C-alpha positions in Angstrom: 96.3 73.7 204.2 96.1 76.5 201.7 98.1 74.5 199.1 95.7 71.5 199.7 92.7 73.8 199.1 94.3 75.2 196.0 94.9 71.7 194.7 91.3 70.7 195.4 89.9 73.8 193.7 92.3 73.3 190.7 91.2 69.7 190.4 87.5 70.6 190.6 88.0 73.3 187.9 89.8 70.8 185.5 86.9 68.3 186.0 84.4 71.1 185.3 86.2 72.1 182.1 86.2 68.6 180.8 82.6 68.0 181.7 81.5 71.3 180.1 83.3 71.0 176.8 80.4 69.7 174.9 81.1 69.2 171.2 79.0 71.2 168.8 79.1 71.4 165.1 81.2 74.1 163.5 79.5 77.4 163.3 76.8 76.5 165.8 76.2 79.2 168.4 75.8 78.7 172.2 72.1 78.4 172.9 71.6 80.8 175.9 68.5 82.0 177.7 69.8 85.4 178.6 70.9 86.5 182.0 68.3 87.2 184.7 69.5 89.2 187.7 69.3 87.2 191.0 69.0 88.8 194.4 71.9 87.8 196.6 69.4 86.6 199.2 68.0 84.2 196.5 71.4 82.8 195.6 71.5 79.1 196.5 73.8 78.5 199.5 75.8 76.0 197.5 76.6 78.6 194.8 77.6 81.2 197.4 79.8 78.6 199.2 81.5 77.5 196.0 82.2 81.1 195.0 83.7 82.0 198.4 85.7 78.8 198.4 87.3 79.8 195.1 87.8 83.4 196.0 87.4 84.1 199.8 88.5 87.7 199.2 85.7 88.5 196.8 83.0 90.8 198.2 80.0 89.5 196.3 77.8 92.3 195.0 75.7 90.8 192.2 74.5 87.6 190.7 72.7 86.4 187.5 71.3 83.1 186.3 71.0 81.7 182.8 71.0 78.5 180.9 73.5 77.8 178.1 73.2 74.7 175.9 70.7 73.3 178.5 73.1 73.8 181.5 72.3 76.1 184.4 74.9 78.8 185.2 75.3 81.5 187.8 77.5 84.5 187.3 78.6 85.8 190.6 80.4 89.2 190.6 82.0 91.4 193.1 85.1 93.4 194.0 88.5 92.3 195.3 90.4 94.0 198.1 92.3 96.1 195.5 89.0 97.4 194.2 89.1 95.5 190.9 86.0 93.7 189.7 85.8 89.9 189.2 83.1 87.6 187.9 82.9 83.9 188.6 81.0 81.8 186.0 79.6 78.7 187.8 77.8 75.6 186.7 76.8 72.2 188.0 79.5 69.5 187.6 78.5 66.1 188.8 75.8 67.8 190.9 78.2 70.3 192.5 78.3 74.0 191.8 81.8 74.7 190.4 83.6 77.8 189.2 84.5 77.3 185.5 85.7 80.8 184.6 87.2 83.8 186.3 86.4 86.9 184.2 87.5 90.5 184.4 87.3 93.5 182.0 90.7 94.7 180.9 92.1 97.4 178.6 93.7 96.4 175.3 97.0 97.4 176.9 96.8 94.3 179.1 96.0 91.9 176.3 99.1 89.8 175.4 100.7 91.1 172.2 100.3 87.7 170.4 96.5 87.7 171.2 96.1 91.3 169.9 98.1 90.2 166.7 95.8 87.2 166.2 92.7 89.3 166.5 94.1 92.0 164.1 95.1 89.3 161.5 91.7 87.6 161.7 89.6 90.7 161.6 91.6 93.6 160.1 90.1 97.1 160.4 88.0 96.1 163.4 88.5 97.7 166.7 87.0 96.3 169.9 85.4 98.6 172.4 85.5 96.1 175.3 87.9 93.3 176.2 87.3 90.5 178.8 90.0 88.2 180.1 88.4 84.8 180.9 90.7 82.5 182.8 89.6 78.9 182.4 91.7 77.7 185.4 93.8 75.2 183.4 96.3 77.5 181.8 93.9 78.6 179.0 92.7 82.1 178.8 89.9 83.1 176.4 90.0 86.8 175.5 86.5 88.0 174.5 86.4 91.2 172.4 83.3 93.2 171.6 83.0 95.9 169.0 80.9 97.4 166.2 79.1 94.9 164.0 76.5 95.2 161.3 73.2 97.0 162.0 74.6 98.7 165.1 74.8 95.3 166.8 77.8 94.4 169.0 80.0 91.8 167.4 82.0 89.3 169.6 85.3 87.7 168.7 87.3 85.4 170.9 91.0 84.5 171.0 92.2 81.4 172.8 95.6 81.9 174.6 97.3 78.7 175.8 100.9 77.5 176.0 102.1 80.8 174.5 100.0 80.4 171.4 97.1 82.6 170.3 94.3 81.3 168.1 91.3 83.3 166.8 88.3 81.1 167.4 85.8 80.4 164.7 83.2 79.1 167.1 82.2 80.5 170.5 84.2 79.0 173.3 82.2 76.5 175.5 83.6 75.6 178.8 
């Protein structure tokens, strides 16, 4: 039964990824509304059910809502039994709330060597202050790095890690 549930969740995630991979012109940024905190009591039942189906061991502690490129998203965050934090990014796919990313903050020591090398080659003399591992559920992981930018603004860089290859992305990843 667990294997069947895993296959169903994996299939749903792959469908979500293909549905959410909207093409955008090179250099175009994601159009996002900004996240608004959502009280857990106000979280739609369908969102809560999908989050718990994907990670039944997640103790949900917070949620936020935003729109990105015209699509509704919920970020549902919490802690796992080992105390680590996890965030699920969810959106509607064919009218069903679906997890499209599993995100966690990690230290640079946990970033694959080839990913760190791609980042260093693409932006030499830049040191990130925050690293996020964003598992897309299909074997692709997007590493998001934040660090000092111009005018005291945080700058974001992303490296795509798939099939043992690391690629510094020019455009922001869209699921």
